[in-house]
C-alpha positions as CSV (number, residue, x, y, z in Angstrom):
1,M,30.6,-3.3,0.9
2,T,32.0,-0.3,-1.0
3,I,35.3,-0.8,-2.8
4,S,37.9,1.9,-3.1
5,Q,39.0,2.0,-6.8
6,N,42.8,1.9,-6.2
7,H,45.0,0.0,-3.9
8,V,48.8,-0.4,-3.6
9,I,50.5,-3.7,-2.7
10,G,52.5,-3.3,0.5
11,P,55.7,-5.1,1.5
12,G,53.6,-7.8,3.2
13,G,52.0,-8.8,-0.1
14,E,55.2,-9.4,-2.0
15,G,55.0,-12.6,-4.1
16,Y,51.4,-13.4,-3.1
17,R,49.0,-14.7,-5.7
18,L,46.6,-12.0,-6.9
19,D,43.5,-13.8,-5.7
20,K,45.0,-14.0,-2.2
21,A,46.5,-10.5,-2.1
22,L,43.0,-9.2,-2.8
23,H,41.9,-10.3,0.6
24,A,43.6,-7.3,2.1
25,F,41.4,-5.0,0.1
26,L,38.2,-7.1,0.1
27,P,38.2,-8.8,3.5
28,D,34.6,-9.8,3.4
29,T,34.9,-11.9,0.2
30,G,35.8,-15.6,-0.2
31,L,38.5,-16.9,-2.4
32,R,36.1,-18.2,-5.1
33,L,34.6,-14.7,-5.6
34,R,38.1,-13.1,-5.7
35,R,39.1,-15.6,-8.4
36,R,36.0,-14.9,-10.3
37,L,36.7,-11.1,-10.3
38,C,40.1,-11.8,-11.8
39,D,38.8,-14.2,-14.4
40,D,36.2,-11.6,-15.4
41,G,38.9,-9.1,-16.1
42,R,37.7,-6.8,-13.2
43,V,41.1,-6.7,-11.5
44,L,43.8,-4.6,-13.0
45,V,47.4,-4.6,-11.9
46,D,49.3,-1.5,-13.1
47,G,46.5,-1.0,-15.6
48,R,46.5,-4.5,-17.0
49,P,44.0,-7.3,-16.2
50,Q,45.6,-10.2,-14.5
51,K,44.6,-13.8,-13.7
52,P,44.2,-15.2,-10.2
53,G,47.6,-16.8,-10.1
54,Y,49.6,-13.7,-11.0
55,K,52.3,-13.0,-8.4
56,V,52.1,-9.4,-7.2
57,R,55.1,-7.2,-6.2
58,T,55.4,-4.4,-3.7
59,G,54.3,-1.0,-5.0
60,Q,52.1,-2.3,-7.7
61,E,48.7,-0.6,-8.0
62,V,45.6,-2.7,-8.0
63,E,42.3,-1.4,-9.4
64,I,38.9,-3.2,-9.1
65,V,36.6,-2.1,-11.9
66,G,33.1,-2.9,-13.2
67,G,30.9,-2.0,-10.3
68,P,30.6,0.0,-7.1
69,S,30.5,-3.0,-4.8
70,V,31.1,-6.8,-4.4
71,L,28.7,-8.7,-2.3
72,S,29.4,-11.7,-0.1
73,P,27.1,-14.1,1.7
74,E,27.9,-12.3,5.0
75,S,27.1,-8.9,3.6
76,L,23.6,-10.1,2.6
77,G,23.0,-11.8,5.9
78,L,23.1,-15.4,4.6
79,K,24.2,-18.2,6.8
80,I,24.2,-22.0,7.0
81,V,21.6,-23.1,9.6
82,A,22.1,-26.9,9.2
83,R,24.1,-29.2,7.1
84,G,23.9,-33.0,6.4
85,E,25.5,-35.4,3.9
86,M,23.1,-34.5,1.1
87,F,21.4,-31.3,2.1
88,A,21.9,-28.0,3.8
89,A,19.6,-25.3,5.0
90,V,20.5,-21.6,4.4
91,F,18.9,-18.6,6.0
92,K,17.7,-15.9,3.6
93,P,16.7,-12.5,5.0
94,D,13.7,-10.6,3.7
95,G,14.5,-8.4,0.7
96,V,17.0,-10.8,-0.9
97,H,16.2,-12.8,-4.1
98,S,16.4,-16.6,-3.8
99,A,17.5,-17.1,-7.5
100,A,18.8,-14.9,-10.2
101,I,16.3,-13.0,-12.3
102,A,16.8,-12.9,-16.0
103,G,18.0,-9.6,-17.4
104,R,18.8,-8.2,-13.9
105,D,22.0,-8.1,-11.9
106,D,20.3,-8.0,-8.4
107,P,22.2,-10.2,-5.9
108,S,20.7,-13.6,-5.2
109,V,21.3,-16.5,-2.8
110,E,21.7,-18.9,-5.7
111,A,24.6,-16.8,-7.1
112,L,26.4,-16.8,-3.8
113,L,26.0,-20.5,-2.9
114,P,29.5,-21.4,-4.2
115,E,30.9,-18.8,-1.8
116,L,28.8,-20.1,1.1
117,L,29.5,-23.8,0.4
118,P,32.8,-23.8,-1.5
119,D,33.5,-27.5,-0.8
120,A,30.2,-28.8,-2.3
121,E,28.2,-28.8,-5.5
122,P,25.3,-26.7,-4.2
123,L,22.0,-26.7,-6.0
124,L,19.1,-24.5,-4.9
125,L,16.1,-26.8,-4.3
126,N,13.3,-24.3,-3.3
127,R,12.6,-20.6,-3.5
128,L,11.1,-17.9,-1.2
129,D,9.5,-14.7,-2.4
130,N,11.8,-11.7,-2.2
131,P,10.0,-10.3,0.9
132,T,9.8,-13.7,2.7
133,S,12.5,-14.6,5.1
134,G,13.6,-18.0,6.3
135,L,15.0,-21.3,5.1
136,L,16.2,-22.3,1.7
137,L,17.1,-25.9,1.0
138,V,20.3,-26.7,-0.9
139,G,21.2,-30.1,-2.3
140,F,24.7,-31.4,-2.9
141,G,24.8,-32.6,-6.5
142,P,22.2,-34.2,-8.8
143,K,21.6,-37.2,-6.5
144,A,20.4,-34.9,-3.7
145,F,18.3,-32.9,-6.3
146,D,16.6,-36.0,-7.5
147,A,16.0,-37.2,-3.9
148,Y,14.4,-33.9,-3.0
149,R,12.0,-34.0,-6.0
150,T,11.0,-37.6,-5.1
151,Y,10.3,-36.7,-1.5
152,E,8.3,-33.7,-2.6
153,A,6.3,-35.7,-5.1
154,E,5.6,-38.3,-2.3
155,G,4.5,-35.6,0.1
156,R,7.3,-36.4,2.5
157,I,8.6,-32.8,2.9
158,R,7.0,-30.6,5.6
159,K,7.5,-26.9,5.4
160,F,6.4,-24.8,8.3
161,Y,5.9,-21.0,8.2
162,L,5.1,-18.3,10.7
163,A,2.7,-15.7,9.4
164,R,1.2,-12.7,11.2
165,V,-2.2,-12.1,9.7
166,T,-4.9,-9.4,10.0
167,G,-7.8,-10.0,12.3
168,R,-8.6,-12.8,14.8
169,L,-8.2,-16.3,13.5
170,D,-9.0,-19.2,15.9
171,G,-8.3,-22.9,15.8
172,V,-7.0,-24.8,12.8
173,V,-8.2,-24.1,9.2
174,T,-7.2,-26.1,6.2
175,V,-7.4,-24.1,3.0
176,K,-7.9,-26.4,0.0
177,R,-8.7,-23.9,-2.7
178,A,-7.1,-24.6,-6.1
179,L,-4.8,-21.9,-7.4
180,D,-3.9,-20.4,-10.8
181,A,-0.3,-19.4,-10.8
182,D,0.2,-19.0,-14.6
183,N,0.4,-15.2,-14.1
184,R,4.0,-14.5,-12.9
185,A,2.9,-11.3,-11.0
186,T,0.1,-12.7,-8.9
187,T,-1.7,-16.0,-8.1
188,K,-5.5,-16.4,-8.3
189,V,-7.8,-18.4,-6.2
190,L,-10.1,-20.7,-8.2
191,A,-13.7,-21.7,-7.3
192,G,-13.1,-25.3,-6.4
193,D,-10.8,-27.2,-4.0
194,D,-7.6,-28.8,-5.1
195,P,-7.8,-32.6,-4.7
196,D,-4.0,-32.8,-4.1
197,E,-3.4,-32.3,-0.4
198,R,0.2,-31.3,-1.1
199,R,-1.3,-28.1,-2.4
200,W,-3.3,-27.4,0.8
201,T,-2.3,-24.9,3.5
202,V,-2.9,-26.0,7.1
203,V,-3.2,-22.8,9.3
204,T,-3.0,-23.0,13.1
205,S,-3.7,-20.1,15.3
206,L,-0.9,-19.4,17.9
207,S,-1.7,-16.1,19.5
208,H,-3.9,-13.0,19.0
209,D,-2.6,-9.5,19.5
210,H,-5.6,-7.5,20.7
211,G,-4.0,-4.2,20.3
212,R,-3.1,-4.5,16.7
213,D,-5.9,-7.1,16.0
214,T,-3.5,-9.5,14.3
215,T,-3.0,-13.3,14.8
216,L,0.3,-15.1,14.7
217,T,-0.2,-18.4,12.8
218,R,1.7,-21.4,11.8
219,C,1.2,-22.6,8.2
220,L,2.1,-26.1,7.0
221,I,2.5,-26.9,3.3
222,L,3.9,-30.0,1.7
223,K,4.8,-28.8,-1.8
224,G,3.4,-25.4,-2.4
225,A,2.8,-23.1,-5.4
226,R,3.9,-19.5,-6.0
227,H,2.4,-17.2,-3.3
228,Q,0.3,-20.2,-2.0
229,I,0.3,-19.2,1.7
230,R,-0.1,-15.5,0.9
231,V,-3.1,-16.0,-1.4
232,H,-4.7,-18.8,0.7
233,L,-4.7,-16.6,3.8
234,A,-6.0,-13.6,2.0
235,S,-8.8,-15.8,0.5
236,I,-10.2,-16.6,4.0
237,G,-10.1,-12.9,5.0
238,H,-6.8,-12.9,6.9
239,A,-4.1,-11.4,4.6
240,I,-0.6,-11.5,5.9
241,V,0.4,-8.2,7.6
242,G,2.6,-6.2,5.1
243,D,1.5,-8.1,2.0
244,P,1.5,-5.5,-0.8
245,L,-0.1,-7.9,-3.3
246,Y,-2.9,-9.5,-1.4
247,G,-3.3,-7.1,1.5
248,E,-1.8,-3.8,2.6
249,A,1.9,-2.9,2.5
250,D,3.8,-2.4,5.8
251,E,7.4,-2.2,7.0
252,R,7.8,-5.8,5.8
253,L,5.9,-9.0,4.9
254,F,5.4,-10.9,8.1
255,L,6.0,-14.3,6.6
256,H,8.9,-16.5,7.6
257,H,9.9,-20.1,6.7
258,Y,11.0,-21.3,10.1
259,R,11.2,-25.1,9.9
260,V,11.6,-27.8,7.2
261,E,11.5,-31.6,7.7
262,L,12.4,-34.3,5.2
263,P,13.7,-37.9,5.5
264,G,17.1,-37.7,7.3
265,F,17.2,-33.9,7.6
266,A,15.6,-31.1,9.5
267,A,16.3,-27.4,10.2
268,E,14.8,-24.6,12.1
269,I,15.4,-20.9,12.6
270,P,13.2,-18.3,14.5
271,P,12.0,-15.2,12.7
272,Q,13.4,-11.7,13.2
273,F,10.0,-10.2,13.8
């Protein structure tokens, strides 16, 4: 969303708080984000930074500085898929970071959670790779965070992905190979199997596209490691279509987290591919 640098308060805005008056100029933003812009000194009224509660007057000039754009959950394609007492599921499109990256100002789901869930204390519970689309789990406060970690340790969380892979894959294959995820760039497959079944990937063939020689698969993991599904599929000769790290780049990575199940909560969203 591109911001014009200068705006003028019209008669209809007389006496409004600055954070509310900004809605006329930034219609795709939430109140929390507009307040943050003011608190960060990025909103000038007649050349002076003002706080969210400042009362504007007709004819005053408002300038938003410090960047060419302001992002909102809607502008990134984020949406709430399901919500319960302790947890919510949020859809993340491909190409969006799950969490903030140190030293970079790229937008992330985590940074926008207060905008998306302004009445809660949202904590990001899991992550997806930047090119992976699908469900992110959010907990409401420390109690939900601790419950999620307990469920995960007990193997009571089931995460289902859809992946289109190269070649023909039939039946059900359980990939048990242990992984070395110490390198932040890529994950390596080790020689032996991992004794912890929470680290396994159960791959089920759904359909084969003869024309493109690809197979749509469902992948189930319980806990998971970085790039687990991607590297496990590549290790059995069926890299995910569009995987630039473990296969060949394409228009996108055809991997989508479509369903999650944990005690008292479940969510599902179909892929966009």
